[in-house]
C-alpha positions as CSV (number, residue, x, y, z in Angstrom):
1,M,-2.6,-27.3,-4.5
2,R,-1.0,-23.9,-4.3
3,S,-2.6,-20.9,-6.0
4,K,-0.9,-19.2,-8.9
5,E,1.5,-16.6,-7.7
6,I,1.4,-13.1,-9.1
7,Q,4.1,-10.5,-9.2
8,I,3.6,-7.6,-6.7
9,P,4.6,-4.1,-7.7
10,K,7.9,-3.0,-6.0
11,F,6.2,-0.3,-3.9
12,L,4.1,-3.0,-2.2
13,H,7.0,-5.4,-1.5
14,D,7.2,-4.4,2.2
15,I,3.5,-5.3,2.5
16,H,3.2,-8.4,0.3
17,G,6.7,-9.5,-0.7
18,S,7.6,-9.8,-4.4
19,K,5.1,-12.5,-5.1
20,S,1.8,-13.4,-3.6
21,T,-1.4,-15.3,-4.4
22,P,-4.8,-13.8,-5.2
23,R,-6.1,-15.7,-2.2
24,D,-3.5,-14.3,0.2
25,L,-4.2,-10.8,-1.1
26,L,-7.9,-11.2,-0.8
27,L,-7.6,-12.5,2.8
28,S,-5.1,-9.8,3.8
29,Y,-7.3,-7.0,2.6
30,G,-10.3,-8.8,3.9
31,G,-8.6,-8.8,7.3
32,G,-8.1,-5.1,7.0
33,L,-11.8,-4.5,6.2
34,L,-12.9,-6.7,9.0
35,A,-10.6,-4.9,11.5
36,A,-11.9,-1.5,10.3
37,A,-15.5,-2.6,10.6
38,T,-14.8,-3.9,14.1
39,A,-13.2,-0.7,15.1
40,Y,-16.1,1.2,13.8
41,Y,-18.6,-1.0,15.6
42,L,-16.7,-0.5,18.9
43,W,-16.4,3.2,18.3
44,V,-20.2,3.5,17.8
45,G,-20.8,1.1,20.7
46,Q,-18.9,3.4,23.0
47,G,-20.9,6.4,21.9
48,A,-17.7,8.0,20.8
49,T,-17.8,11.4,19.3
50,G,-15.2,13.6,17.7
51,P,-14.1,14.9,14.4
52,V,-14.6,12.7,11.4
53,W,-10.9,12.8,10.6
54,K,-10.1,11.1,13.9
55,L,-12.5,8.3,13.1
56,V,-11.0,8.0,9.6
57,L,-7.5,7.8,11.2
58,L,-8.7,5.2,13.6
59,L,-10.2,3.1,10.8
60,L,-7.1,3.4,8.7
61,I,-4.8,2.3,11.5
62,S,-7.2,-0.6,12.3
63,A,-7.3,-1.7,8.7
64,D,-3.5,-1.6,8.5
65,I,-3.1,-3.7,11.7
66,G,-5.8,-6.2,10.5
67,A,-4.4,-6.5,7.0
68,G,-0.9,-6.9,8.4
69,A,-2.0,-9.5,10.9
70,V,-3.0,-11.6,7.9
71,A,-0.4,-10.6,5.4
72,N,2.5,-11.3,7.8
73,F,1.4,-14.9,7.8
74,T,1.7,-15.2,4.0
75,R,4.6,-16.8,2.2
76,G,5.2,-13.6,0.2
77,T,5.4,-11.2,3.2
78,N,7.1,-13.6,5.5
79,G,9.7,-14.5,2.9
80,H,10.3,-10.8,2.2
81,Y,11.5,-10.3,5.8
82,S,13.4,-13.6,6.1
83,G,17.1,-14.2,5.9
84,P,20.1,-12.7,7.7
85,E,20.4,-9.9,5.1
86,K,17.0,-8.7,6.2
87,R,17.9,-8.1,9.8
88,K,17.9,-4.3,9.4
89,T,14.7,-4.3,7.4
90,R,13.0,-6.4,10.2
91,L,14.2,-3.9,12.8
92,V,12.9,-0.9,10.8
93,F,9.5,-2.8,10.5
94,I,9.4,-3.4,14.2
95,F,10.3,0.1,15.3
96,S,8.0,1.7,12.7
97,H,5.2,0.1,14.7
98,F,5.5,2.8,17.4
99,V,3.5,4.9,14.9
100,H,0.3,2.8,15.0
101,P,-0.4,3.0,18.7
102,T,0.6,6.6,18.9
103,L,-1.9,7.5,16.2
104,F,-4.5,5.2,17.7
105,F,-4.2,6.8,21.1
106,F,-4.3,10.2,19.6
107,A,-7.5,9.4,17.7
108,L,-9.2,8.0,20.8
109,N,-7.7,10.6,23.2
110,V,-6.6,7.8,25.5
111,I,-2.9,8.4,26.0
112,S,-1.9,7.0,29.4
113,P,1.1,5.6,31.1
114,V,-0.4,2.1,31.0
115,A,-1.1,2.3,27.2
116,I,2.4,3.6,26.6
117,G,3.7,0.7,28.8
118,M,1.8,-1.8,26.8
119,T,3.2,-0.4,23.5
120,L,6.7,-0.7,24.9
121,L,6.0,-4.2,26.0
122,V,4.8,-5.1,22.5
123,I,7.8,-3.6,20.7
124,A,10.3,-5.0,23.3
125,S,8.6,-8.5,23.0
126,T,8.8,-8.4,19.2
127,L,12.5,-7.5,19.5
128,V,13.0,-10.6,21.8
129,I,11.2,-12.8,19.3
130,N,13.3,-11.4,16.5
131,Q,16.5,-12.4,18.3
132,V,15.4,-16.0,18.5
133,T,16.8,-17.9,15.5
134,E,15.0,-21.3,15.7
135,V,11.5,-21.3,14.3
136,E,10.2,-23.7,16.9
137,R,11.6,-21.5,19.7
138,Q,10.1,-18.4,18.0
139,R,6.7,-20.0,18.1
140,V,6.9,-20.9,21.8
141,V,8.3,-17.5,22.8
142,A,5.8,-15.6,20.7
143,A,2.9,-17.6,22.1
144,F,4.1,-17.0,25.7
145,L,4.5,-13.3,25.1
146,L,1.0,-13.1,23.6
147,V,-0.4,-14.8,26.7
148,L,1.6,-12.4,28.8
149,L,0.3,-9.4,26.9
150,I,-3.3,-10.5,27.1
151,S,-3.0,-11.3,30.7
152,L,-1.5,-7.9,31.5
153,L,-4.1,-6.1,29.5
154,F,-6.9,-7.5,31.6
155,V,-5.2,-6.7,34.9
156,S,-3.8,-3.3,33.8
157,G,-7.0,-1.3,34.3
158,I,-7.5,-0.7,30.6
159,S,-11.2,-0.9,30.1
160,H,-11.7,0.8,26.8
161,P,-12.9,-2.0,24.4
162,L,-11.1,-0.4,21.4
163,L,-7.8,-0.4,23.3
164,L,-8.2,-4.0,24.5
165,W,-9.0,-5.1,20.9
166,F,-6.2,-3.0,19.4
167,F,-3.5,-4.5,21.7
168,I,-4.6,-8.1,21.2
169,L,-4.6,-7.6,17.4
170,F,-1.3,-5.7,17.5
171,G,0.2,-8.5,19.5
172,V,-1.0,-11.1,17.0
173,K,0.4,-9.1,14.1
174,L,3.8,-8.5,15.6
175,F,4.3,-11.6,17.8
176,L,2.7,-14.5,15.8
177,A,2.4,-13.2,12.3
178,F,5.6,-11.1,11.9
179,G,7.8,-12.5,14.6
180,I,7.9,-16.1,13.4
181,R,9.8,-16.7,10.2
182,R,8.0,-19.6,8.6
183,Y,9.4,-19.6,5.1
184,P,13.0,-19.3,3.8
185,A,14.0,-16.1,2.1
């Protein structure tokens, strides 16, 4: 049995689509809170110090990635980005995700060639998945690219737990959640 759908305000359509269910909204925002809590735990566990505004920035980016990793699986969000007429909207969404790692690296003071390379890999891989038109192939390509990303992360020399966590969640959000179009427009 499907939950009752509710209308989403227009300014939130890029996040939730035009309709969503209370359950999907709760799980999406719950994913954001869980991601922010995890980032905070890892920050504290690393004994990180710095200005409070950098921690707040890190937590906001983490919440956005976590909420998006869930929201992009929902019928409302996935449907919002589906269909041939949404090609440009999908590309804008993908390219806008250069902002997340940039701010994340800045907040952690960990900008490195390897981190930049991983970001480029995630964006390029998402563009590849976006070019695949058959859902079954999207799933297989997305899964392969996520395995590739995780494998490269662990042999890349990145040892910062927050960066490892970030890239895995970022890959799930863009490859599996956003990249695969599950529902018709």
